[in-house]
N, C-alpha and C positions, 0 to 999 in steps of 0.2 A: 267426785273427784279425786283426781290422779294422785296415788302414793308411792314413793320411793323405797326399792324393796332394796339389798342388796344380796346376789346371788353369785356361787364359785364360776371360775373360768371356763371350767367343763360343764356347767348347767349351762351357762351362757351359752356357748359354744353348740350345745346340744338345740338349746329354743331358736338359736339361729337356721339352722340347718331344717327342723320342724318347720319357721314360718317363712324360709325359701322355698320349699318342697310343698306346702297348701298354700302357697301365696298368699300369705296371711301377716296380717304387723307381730312384732314381738308381742305384744300386749294382749292381741287376741290368741297365739298360738299360747302364753303363759295362762291366761283366762280359761282356755280349752283344758289345758293338763290339770289345773287345778281344780276343775270339775268333776275329770276323770278321777282323778288322784280321790276325791269325796265320796265318790261314788263306788272306789276300791276300799278305801276305810268301810263306808258303810255294808257292803258285801259282806268283808270282811267280820265284823261286827255282828252281823246274821247270824251267817255260819255260825259263829261263837255260840250265838245264843240256839241255834236248833240244835247244835251237839251238845250242849247242858241240856236240853230239854229232853233226846232222845236216849241220855242217859239215867233219867229219873222214868224209869219205867209205868208208873200211875201216872205221870203227868204225860207222857209219849200216849198213852191208852187215850187218856180225858182229849188230845190234841186232835189223836185219828178218829174218835167219835166226832169231836165237831166237824171236821171235814167232811166226813160222810152225814151228817145231817145237812150240811151245805149244798152237797151234790144232790142229793132229793131234792131241792127247791128248783133246779134247774128241770123239774119235772113238766113242763109245762105244754107237753102233748106236739109240740113241735120238734121237728127231726131236727140234729144238727147242720149249721147252713158252713 
């Protein structure tokens, strides 16, 4: 169901320009922008989590050991394709 939101004039102008350049509607341009922003926020959080993990030497060593264990499960005898 459509919802109404308010955005500032500058954001509306940018959104209109993006929609025009990509040959999409304002709604589609906004949806794509929100999805891209959601990914950005997720990646920032992930980067922060890994930074915190890396700061704890014991936990980072555990992470590296787990990665090594997973890498060894790929020893299926097949060459990389």
